[in-house]
N, C-alpha and C positions, 0 to 999 in steps of 0.2 A: 469375293472372301479376300484380308491382308495376307502379304504374307510375313513369315515371320524377322525378315526383314522392315520392313516396316513401321511391325508391331513393335518394334524390338527401337528405334526411332521414334516412334511416339511415346511410349513410355520414357524415354529419356527426356521429352522435354517436358512430359507432367511433371516430373521427379524436379528438375528445373525450376519453372514453375513454383512450385510448391515451394524447396527450398528460396527463392530469388526474393521470396513477399513479405512482410510484416517484419518480423522478427532484425533486426541488425547485427552484419554476417564481417566475420572478422580478416583481415585484409592479411593480403603477402604481405604486409608490413606492418603487419599489427593493428590497423581501422580499420573501424568500425565504418559501419556502409550503411546511410539512409536512406531510401528514396527519395527526393525533393518533391513537394508538392510540380512545380514548373519547370521547362528545362531552363533555370538560371546557373550562371557561373560565373563566375564574378572573382578577379583577383588583384591585391588592391584596391579594392574598387572599381575598378572596370574589368566590364563583359567579356568571360573568354572563347564565347561562343561565334565561330565565325562560318558562312557557306555563304557566300557573293556568287563562287563560279558557277557555284548550284542554281542559285536562285538565275544567274543569265542561262542558263541552257535552256532551264525549263522557259521563257520567258522568248529566247532565240526558238523553240522548239512550235509555244505557241503559236505566232508568227508564221512561223515556217506553214503549219496545218489550216491556218486559215487564208495565206497566199493560192492552196494548192487549188482551192474554189474559184478564183480569179481569177476570170478566163481572160484579162489582161497585162495577166504577171508571163513571164517571160521565165522559158526553161533557165537561162540563166542566174536569171533573180535568182530565181526557187534554188541553182544549185546552190550558188555562195549561200543562202541562208545555210543551209547544210551545211557549208565548210568556213564559211565568214570568210571567207578570199575572194578574189577573181580567181578564175579557168585561166592566169597566166601567174598564180598562185601568189598574188601582191593582196595586200590588204582591200577591203570592200568594204558595202557603205547599203546593205542588201533591208536596214530593217526600218521600222518604222521610230523606232523608241530608237535616241540617238546612242545611248549607252549602250546602247548592245555594239552598235558601229564600233564603240569607241575599245569593245572589252575584247581582252587577247584571248578569247574563249570561243571553243568554239560548240559544234555537234557531234559531225562527223571524227574528229581527235579522240571523244571519248564511244564510239561506238565499236562492242564486240570488243573493249580494251582491258579488262581488269587481268591483275596479277593473276587469278587462280587459275582462270580457263583459257589467257589467250596469249600470259607474252610467251610461249613456249607454243602455241598453235596462229601464227603469224596467219597460216594459209587459208585459215575458215576466218577469221576475224577481217581480213579484207576482202571475202566473200559476202559478209554480212553488212561489211560496207556497201559494195557493191548492188548486192542485193535494194539495200534501202533507196540507191540515186538512181537503179533502174527506173524503180516504182513511180520515181518522180520525174521521168524523165515519159517516163510511157503514160503520166496523166498528161504532159502537155502535146506528146506525137501522136495518143491514140482516140484521148478523150474531149481537150480544148476544140480541136477540129469538127465534133461530131458533137457540140455542142444541144444543134435544134436538131440535133438527128432522133428518130427514137431506136429505142436498144436494144436488140435481137440478137440471138444466137448468132457469134461470128459478128457483132454488130455494134462497136462505140457507139453510148448518145446515153439519152434523159430516157428515166423512166420514174412512174410516176409513185409516190408512198404516203396515196391522201391528200391531202394541200401537198408534200413537198415535194421537189425533184431529184433524186437521186442523179447523179451521173455514173457508169458505167461502164465498163470494158465490154470488150465482145464475150468474155467470160464471167462478167457482172459482176466485178473487183467494183468494189468504193475504193481508189487507188489512197484516197488522202486518209478513208477509215483505215488501211489499212499497217500506210505509215503512223500512223497515229497512236495505233496499239503497240504495231510492234516495235517505236518510239521506246515504249514501258519496260520490256524487257534488255534489250538489245542497251540501251540507254542507264533510265532511272535502278532496274534491276539488278544488271550487271556493277555496275559500279558498287551497289552496293551492296551487294547480299556477296560478290564475291574479287568485290577489289575493297573499298575501306573498309567493311568491317571482317575481315582475312586478316590472322594472328599476322599474317607474313608482312603482312603489311602496317600491320596496328607496332609491334616490334623489330621493324626493319634494321639493320645498320646500330644506333644508341638512341634509338626511342626511349626506350625500358631506363633505360640508367638514366636518361634524361629529362624520364616524367620523372622518374626515383626522386629526380634531384631538383624537379619546379624549375628547369631550364627552358628556358624561351626560345621559340623559332628566332631567328634575330629579326629586329624590330617588331614583333610581334608579342601579346600577351597569351600567347596558348603556343601549350607545348606543340610538338610533331605529335603525340599521339590523339593525346585529345581531338587538334584540329580535323584527323581521319577520321574518328568517328565521328564529328558532328559535316564532317563531307556527306556521310552518308545519312544522316540525317538530311538536313539539305534535300536529297535527291524525292524526300518521302514528303515535309513540308516545307521548303522551301520558297512554295510559294505565297505562304500563311502572313508575309507581311510584318505587322505589326505583331500578331496572333502566335508569332513560330513557338514563346514561351508553351503558350495553351491552345496546342491547336488543336483541335476536339472540337472545341467551338465551332470552327472555323471548315470543317474537310466540306471538301470538293472547290480547292482553291485555285486546285488548276483544272488541265484535261489530261490528264495523267495519270502515274499512281493514287495519285492524292484522290481525287475525280472515284475510282475505282476503290479504293475502301472505303469510300462513302458507301455509295453504292451493297457493297458489300455484308458492312456495317450496319445498314438499317433493315439490313433480313431478317426476321427473327431467329432463326437454325444461325447466324453467325455475331447477334447483336454483344457486342464488345470488342467484338478482335480488334478494332481501332485502339482500343483501352488499352488493349493489352502489348499491342506496339508500340506505344506512347510511355508508357511504365517502361519495359526492359529497355528503351532509346534512355531513360533516365538514369535507371536505374544503373545501367551503365555505362556511362559517362560520369554518375556520382560515384564510381567502381575504378573508373581510371582518376578520374580526385583522388581518391584511397590509396591508390596503389594498386587494387585488387585485382587482379589479371584472371581471376577462376572466376569465380564478378561478374564481372569482363565478357568476358566468352560466353559463360551461358544467357547472357542477356541476349547478346550477336546469334545464337541459335536457336533463341524463341525468335526474334525477327526474321532470322533465316529463314522459320519451319511457316510461322505466319504471313508473312511476302508471298512467299510459293505458293500457297493457302490460296491466297488472292487471288492472283494471276489465274489458277487454272481453274478455282472460282467461275470468275469470269470467261474463259474460254469454255466451258461446260454451260455458261447458263446462255452464250450467242450460238453455239450450238441448234442448242434445245430452242431456243427463240426462234430461229430459221425455219426447225420445222415445223412449228404455230402458225409462223407467217406463210408460209408456205397451204400451209392446212383451209388456211382466213382466206387463198389466194388474192394477197396482199404479196405478189411475188419484188416490189418497191424495194417494201421491207423488209424479207424475205433478207435480198443480194445485200442491204445494210444490214441484217443483225451476220452475215457471212459474213460478211467483209470487218466485221469488227472479231469476228471470230477467228477470224483467219488469221487476225493480227497476234491477239492475243497466243492461239498452239504456236504462233511463231516465235512469242517471248518463253513458251515453257522451255527454251535450250537456254532459259538463262536462269534457272528454278539452281537451286542449290540442298541439297541432304545435309540436314546441320551434326554436328560430329562428324565433318565428310569432307571429302574434294572434289563428291561427287554431283553430278547434277538428277535432277527427277529423272531426265529422258535425257536420250543421247541425240548428237545431232541426225546418226541414221531413222530414231523412232519418230522426230519432229518433220523430218521430211516426207516417214513415208505418211505418216496424216496429211501434210502439205499434198501429194504429188494426190492423196485421196481427194482432194479437196476441188485439188485444181485438171481433174481427169478431165479426156475428150470435152465437150463443153461446158465441164468449169459448175455457176454455182447452178443453169441453166437448168441440169439433167441428175441432177445429184440426188441421190436416195437418201428416206427417211433411214433402212438401214444403216447407212454408210454413215450420218452424223450421229444419231444412234452408239453405232462398235467405234469412235472414236471417244466419245463421250463419256463410256464407259473406262474404255484403257487409261483416259487424265484420272475420274474419281477415284480408281483402283490403287491409283497410287496414295491416295489420301484417305483421308477419316471424314469423307463425308459419301452421296451416294448422287446421281446422276437427280434426284427427284429432289433432293435440296436446292443442288446448288441454282434447277432449272425455276424454280419459287422466287 
């Protein structure tokens, strides 16, 4: 049963949803706000939407994950993809896409780097950055040398998954899957929910005054507040390319948050969640143009709720898929599912309760889940009871059941 705390949260979100649709709303400066049809915003005939840095980081992460299963890739090259620097701190050229090598952006610089959660929590931020880096190193040091060995308890190597082959650690972990799904939380979700959609970031310095007076950033066509909101949007829809104005038609455009929003949206229990998030992004951006910051924050809270649900749903889904695959004696698929689950569980740390500065799950809680997943021989001897227990504890924070998430 949901606690009174979470019932209150859900009621606030529902009220926000009811109040934010259909009828125009009066802004803080008296402007009506209507939700546009697409994410299309212009000033003096020029688009003010910009999220190039987010698109770059999604592309960098895509190349990194693909390279994690290329046994000819060096550890140095993988780490350069992670930081976009050589080990000596100089510019690197690790990417196939030439434009990424010219970019000043990097994955590592934005890992656990949100203002709200980590600006005063630099110790944990460093730990999280090091976790992701350690999985890259472990892939090269543990898995690559055992490409042709059969995986066993305590022995890294390959394991069959139907017609596919999985490459796992001695505990059954696919480091590439763990890294992939952990990037969803540590990079995309953290930056979106705890940084760019934070009122402390949106309203920082003279942002409100400048937005009220349509004062744009030097050399740009957008205000700082508009750009911050767009950067949050970019971590979800930045890989949609020319479809970014209407991205629902091209869901699954990347291998990260967008892909798993698509998967959740395909589930009849959660159909429409992608459109709800897109509507909130559009209306929130329109509210910024109209200087209606109360409406803006209401939409940000909808996004925080729904994006958090997506991550939690996929964590439970893959935990339950692990049970199903084990029951079918497909150990390779079970390890694949549980590696994805591990990454989504790791990502729980970055979920944000709406109308709050608090996460849905504390560091201690998430570490507790991870310790259960990796104890003793890891996936080789993890029990269904343990997987069900973790699933239940995740689901009870939200308005869905384990059965709904598992379908």
